[in-house]
SEPADREN-590914 format. One line per 8 residues: for each residue x, y negated, z negated of N, C-alpha, C. Coordinates in steps of 0.02 Angstrom, whole numbers. Each point is the difference from the previous one (the first is absolute). Layout:
! SEPADREN-590914
X Y Z X Y Z X Y Z ~ ...
END
This chain:
! SEPADREN-590914
-1299 -3917 -1906 47 48 -28 69 -7 33 ~ 52 8 -41 67 -2 27 17 66 35 ~ -18 57 -31 15 66 29 -63 43 -4 ~ -13 37 54 -55 49 0 25 64 31 ~ -12 56 -34 12 66 26 -67 35 8 ~ -12 27 58 -64 33 14 12 72 20 ~ -20 46 -45 7 72 11 71 18 22 ~ 49 -28 -34 70 11 18 24 69 -23
33 34 45 30 64 -14 74 -1 20 ~ 41 35 -39 71 7 17 20 72 -9 ~ 22 31 54 20 70 0 75 6 9 ~ 29 50 -32 70 17 11 4 75 13 ~ 41 18 49 13 71 12 61 21 -39 ~ -8 49 -45 55 23 -41 2 77 -1 ~ 52 27 30 12 73 0 -63 37 22 ~ -26 -20 56 -55 37 29 -68 -15 -28
-6 -47 -47 -66 -17 -26 -11 -75 2 ~ -62 -20 2 -18 -70 2 -16 -26 -70 ~ 37 -52 -21 -11 -31 -65 -44 -62 10 ~ -56 -3 -35 -46 -56 5 19 -50 -55 ~ 47 -44 15 23 -48 -51 -53 -52 -15 ~ -37 -22 51 -59 -41 -9 -57 33 37 ~ -57 6 -33 -54 41 28 -66 -38 -1 ~ -6 -49 45 -62 -37 8 -6 -57 -50
49 -44 -1 2 -55 -48 -37 -61 28 ~ -49 -23 -37 -33 -64 13 20 -48 -55 ~ 29 -56 19 32 -43 -50 5 -70 27 ~ -10 -49 -44 10 -70 20 36 -37 -56 ~ 39 -49 19 38 -40 -47 -13 -73 15 ~ -28 -35 -49 -17 -70 9 60 -44 -14 ~ 1 -58 31 53 -48 -13 -2 -21 -74 ~ 58 1 -32 4 -19 -71 -8 57 -48
-11 62 24 -4 58 -44 68 17 -30 ~ -1 28 -60 58 32 -31 -21 72 -10 ~ 23 44 44 -22 69 3 54 47 -25 ~ -19 49 -41 43 55 -19 -26 64 33 ~ 43 36 34 -17 65 29 32 54 -44 ~ -42 43 -29 24 50 -46 -22 69 23 ~ 33 51 -28 -18 69 16 59 45 -14 ~ -13 65 -5 55 48 -13 48 5 58
57 31 -13 49 11 53 -31 41 56 ~ 10 -22 62 -28 35 58 -72 -16 15 ~ -28 -51 -34 -70 -17 9 -14 -37 64 ~ 52 -34 27 -10 -41 60 9 -74 -12 ~ 15 -19 -63 5 -72 -15 59 -32 36 ~ 57 34 6 57 -28 36 -15 -5 75 ~ -36 50 27 -19 -3 70 -46 -59 13 ~ -46 -12 -46 -44 -58 7 40 -64 1
50 -5 -44 44 -58 -1 37 -7 66 ~ 24 55 28 37 -2 63 -44 -23 58 ~ -63 21 -1 -46 -23 52 -13 -75 -8 ~ -12 -22 -60 -11 -72 -12 61 -41 19 ~ 59 29 -6 62 -35 15 25 8 71 ~ -41 28 44 19 10 70 63 43 7 ~ 12 44 -49 55 48 5 -25 67 28 ~ -64 14 -9 -32 59 29 -61 -22 40
-12 35 55 -58 -14 41 -54 52 -14 ~ -63 -20 -8 -53 49 -12 -4 52 56 ~ -12 62 -20 -12 52 50 -69 -7 31 ~ -46 -26 -38 -69 -12 23 -31 -55 -42 ~ -54 -28 25 -33 -55 -35 21 -68 26 ~ -16 -52 -36 11 -68 23 29 -42 -56 ~ 48 -44 17 29 -46 -48 -5 -71 27 ~ -24 -46 -42 -6 -70 18 40 -41 -51
41 -45 25 40 -44 -43 -13 -72 19 ~ -26 -38 -48 -12 -72 11 -44 -11 62 ~ -48 44 10 -48 -8 55 21 32 65 ~ 62 25 5 25 30 62 2 76 -6 ~ -23 35 51 5 73 2 73 19 13 ~ 31 32 -49 72 16 5 11 76 1 ~ -52 37 15 4 73 -3 53 28 47 ~ 0 -25 61 43 31 52 52 -49 28
22 -47 -41 50 -48 24 68 35 9 ~ 43 -31 40 64 29 17 48 -1 -60 ~ 53 41 1 50 -3 -54 30 -70 -9 ~ 11 -35 55 26 -68 -6 -47 -47 -35 ~ -65 7 15 -49 -43 -33 -7 18 -73 ~ 7 64 -17 -2 22 -70 59 -31 -38 ~ 58 -1 32 59 -31 -31 -12 -75 -10 ~ -34 -32 47 -15 -71 -7 -44 -12 -62
-50 41 -10 -42 -7 -59 41 9 -64 ~ 44 49 -1 41 11 -60 44 -60 -14 ~ 26 -31 53 46 -56 -9 -35 -66 -15 ~ -61 -8 24 -33 -65 -3 -63 -4 -43 ~ -28 56 -16 -64 -2 -38 3 37 -66 ~ 54 38 -12 4 41 -60 63 -15 -40 ~ -4 10 -66 58 -1 -43 4 65 -37 ~ 60 27 -11 8 65 -31 42 -5 -63
-23 36 -52 37 5 -64 7 74 -15 ~ 62 22 -14 14 71 -9 23 16 -71 ~ -8 62 -19 21 23 -67 75 -10 -10 ~ 39 15 52 73 -3 -6 28 -68 21 ~ -43 -51 6 18 -69 15 22 -10 73 ~ 43 46 26 24 -2 69 34 -66 18 ~ 38 -27 -47 41 -59 13 67 23 30 ~ 26 -38 46 65 17 31 56 -24 -45
43 46 -24 51 -20 -49 51 -49 26 ~ 11 -1 66 52 -45 28 -25 -72 8 ~ -66 -10 -9 -29 -66 7 -17 -29 -68 ~ 6 -67 -7 -21 -31 -62 -76 -8 -1 ~ -25 -27 -55 -73 -5 -9 -32 -40 56 ~ 28 -58 16 -28 -42 53 -4 38 67 ~ 54 33 19 1 35 64 -48 60 1 ~ -8 34 -57 -48 54 -4 -71 -25 11
-16 -57 -30 -67 -27 7 -13 -24 71 ~ 50 -27 33 -9 -25 69 -3 56 51 ~ 20 61 -19 7 55 48 -63 12 42 ~ -60 1 -29 -59 13 43 -9 -51 56 ~ 23 -61 -10 -7 -51 51 43 15 61 ~ 52 40 -9 43 18 57 -34 51 45 ~ -54 32 -24 -36 49 41 -52 -32 44 ~ -14 -64 -11 -48 -35 43 30 -7 70
-44 -5 48 24 -4 70 15 -72 21 ~ 1 -44 -48 17 -69 15 43 -27 -58 ~ 39 -51 14 42 -30 -52 -44 -35 -51 ~ 18 7 -63 -37 -32 -54 44 -57 -27 ~ -11 -62 21 45 -54 -18 1 -18 -74 ~ -55 16 -35 -4 -18 -71 9 62 -45 ~ 40 48 24 9 63 -38 25 -12 -70 ~ 51 -43 -8 28 -11 -66 -50 -34 -48
-34 -54 21 -51 -29 -45 -55 49 -18 ~ -20 43 47 -52 49 -15 24 50 -51 ~ 63 21 6 28 48 -48 5 -32 -70 ~ 22 -62 -3 4 -35 -64 -69 -6 -32 ~ -50 -17 41 -68 -6 -26 -26 67 -27 ~ 17 55 35 -21 66 -23 34 18 -65 ~ 64 -15 -6 36 14 -62 -25 -44 -57 ~ -21 -60 16 -28 -44 -52 -64 31 -28
-40 31 43 -62 30 -22 11 58 -48 ~ 58 33 4 15 56 -44 50 -19 -55 ~ 17 -65 -4 43 -24 -54 73 18 6 ~ 27 3 60 69 23 8 43 -48 43 ~ -16 -63 1 41 -46 40 71 -7 -29 ~ 9 19 -62 67 -5 -30 44 60 17 ~ -26 47 40 37 61 18 16 4 75 ~ -4 -56 35 5 1 73 62 35 26
57 -12 -32 64 26 25 22 65 -33 ~ -41 26 -44 17 63 -33 -11 59 46 ~ 38 53 -9 -11 62 36 -49 43 -39 ~ -33 47 32 -48 43 -36 31 35 -60 ~ 64 18 4 33 35 -55 6 -43 -63 ~ -7 -66 8 5 -46 -57 -67 -14 -32 ~ -53 33 23 -67 -13 -24 -26 60 -41 ~ -46 -15 -46 -35 54 -35 -51 32 47
-28 57 -22 -51 33 41 -59 -45 12 ~ -23 -35 -52 -57 -45 8 15 -56 48 ~ 61 -27 -3 19 -54 46 3 26 71 ~ 26 60 10 3 29 68 -70 7 29 ~ -47 22 -41 -68 7 27 -31 -67 14 ~ 16 -51 -39 -26 -67 15 30 -27 64 ~ 64 16 14 30 -18 64 -37 35 57 ~ -17 63 -10 -34 37 54 -70 -29 11
-32 -25 -53 -65 -32 9 8 -66 37 ~ 53 -38 -16 14 -61 38 11 16 73 ~ 37 54 13 12 21 70 -66 17 34 ~ -46 31 -36 -66 17 29 -41 -62 15 ~ 12 -54 -38 -39 -61 7 25 -47 54 ~ 63 9 21 34 -52 39 -33 -12 68 ~ -33 51 28 -32 -10 66 -75 -16 -7 ~ -20 -22 -59 -71 -18 -13 -47 56 23
6 60 -29 -37 57 25 -75 -5 -15 ~ -39 31 43 -71 5 -14 -13 53 -54 ~ 45 50 -4 -8 55 -47 68 21 -26 ~ 5 8 -67 60 30 -30 -17 71 -20 ~ 44 47 22 -7 70 -17 57 19 -48 ~ -17 28 -57 49 16 -51 -5 75 -16 ~ 55 36 10 2 72 -10 36 15 -65 ~ -38 18 -53 26 13 -67 49 -56 -21
-21 -63 1 46 -56 -9 32 -4 -70 ~ -28 36 -49 27 -3 -68 32 65 -21 ~ 8 47 47 23 67 -17 70 3 -29 ~ 43 -49 16 69 0 -24 12 -52 -55 ~ -53 -24 -32 7 -54 -49 -18 23 -70 ~ 30 -34 -51 -20 13 -68 -67 -34 -14 ~ -30 17 -58 -69 -22 -13 -7 -76 -1 ~ 50 -36 -26 -4 -73 -2 -3 -29 70
44 25 44 1 -26 68 -59 24 41 ~ -29 57 -17 -61 22 34 -54 -53 -7 ~ -12 -23 -62 -52 -50 -10 17 -67 33 ~ 64 -18 0 19 -63 33 -14 3 75 ~ 16 56 31 -13 6 72 -75 1 14 ~ -38 34 -42 -72 4 11 -33 -68 -12 ~ 24 -38 -49 -26 -68 -10 16 -44 60 ~ 59 9 28 19 -38 59 -46 16 59
-14 64 11 -46 19 54 -70 -27 -13 ~ -21 1 -63 -65 -27 -18 -4 -74 16 ~ 53 -36 -16 2 -72 15 -2 -13 75 ~ 35 40 38 -1 -8 73 -71 11 27 ~ -36 49 -28 -69 10 21 -42 -60 -16 ~ 10 -29 -59 -38 -60 -19 12 -57 48 ~ 59 -1 31 18 -51 49 -27 16 69 ~ -33 58 7 -32 18 64 33 56 37
54 29 -26 35 54 34 -39 66 -6 ~ -5 36 55 -30 67 0 55 52 -14 ~ -14 46 -46 51 48 -22 -32 69 -4 ~ 37 50 25 -19 70 -9 61 38 -24 ~ -7 36 -55 56 39 -25 -20 72 -12 ~ 49 44 9 -8 71 -15 33 13 -68 ~ -34 36 -43 29 17 -65 -31 64 -26 ~ 39 34 -43 -27 58 -37 -10 -19 -73
15 -63 -18 1 -23 -69 -65 -38 -15 ~ -38 26 -48 -64 -31 -17 9 -71 -27 ~ 55 -12 -36 13 -67 -25 10 -50 57 ~ 38 20 50 11 -43 59 -67 -13 34 ~ -39 52 10 -64 -7 34 -48 -46 -38 ~ 9 -5 -66 -46 -40 -41 6 -74 15 ~ 54 -22 32 9 -70 18 -39 -19 63 ~ -20 50 39 -35 -14 63 -73 -14 -13
-30 -40 43 -71 -15 -6 -43 52 35 ~ 33 44 37 -35 54 35 45 62 2 ~ -28 58 -15 39 62 -2 -35 52 45 ~ 37 24 50 -25 51 45 36 66 -16 ~ -37 53 -12 28 65 -14 -5 44 62 ~ 58 29 19 3 44 59 13 71 -23 ~ -36 47 29 10 70 -15 -16 42 62 ~ 47 44 18 -9 43 58 -15 -39 63
33 -58 7 -8 -40 60 -63 -40 4 ~ -39 -2 -54 -63 -37 0 0 -51 -58 ~ -36 -54 9 -11 -47 -55 -58 26 -40 ~ 14 17 -64 -52 30 -42 -28 -49 -51 ~ 34 -57 -8 -26 -50 -47 27 -68 20 ~ -41 -51 -7 19 -69 18 -33 -46 -52 ~ 42 -23 -47 -26 -38 -57 27 -71 -1 ~ -42 -47 -17 22 -68 -15 -7 -10 -75
50 -34 -30 -1 -10 -72 41 -61 -18 ~ -9 -22 -62 40 -56 -25 71 24 -12 ~ 50 -32 31 68 24 -8 29 -15 -69 ~ 51 40 -19 35 -11 -63 46 -61 7 ~ 25 -24 -56 51 -52 1 56 21 -46 ~ 60 -26 14 58 17 -40 39 -62 -16 ~ 66 5 0 42 -58 -14 14 -37 64 ~ 12 -65 -6 14 -41 59 72 12 22
13 -2 67 68 8 24 44 -58 -21 ~ 62 16 -14 49 -52 -19 60 4 45 ~ 38 -54 2 61 -1 41 53 44 -30
END
């Protein structure tokens, strides 16, 4: 297993009361999975994503990543995992407007604690995978919403992550680009990439090969199914 959570709990203190955002979660994610995490607002699905992404530390329980117990690692080590083992895709794209496409994609490599001599070739290879090598020098403002999200996926790929985490990755896209992005993620999974996304959209979740439903901080359903298909991504 790539990721294992054992009886994981996450508590928050809010105005004198304890909020149980995760309440005894047992969960595993195999290498090569395409997982959708679904649930109503406040169910705990975003907290689960934050724990998987080393942005939140479990209040109790155990977390294993790639065979290593990472439950109580230091903040610096958590940052190392984010920089070297994970790729992130966000609803709002989170591209820096002052940087062109190439520099945005190379940005995660600057967070590594060592110089990456092949940063530019790696960025070009990532952009080739999403069909955007013809946009290297464009700024984000010169791109469509679908193109911006494909750039953010290239940015997530550039450090060869063990796991890509996508938080509502199609939330700002029209229906045509939604399917293009989902087909791209499906293709990446077919190439061996492990993907977990959070969504409230049943259509988006239908592309995943596994759907986990979270409610009241607990996993209440875990289904594997044949994923949907849509239109192929185009340049």
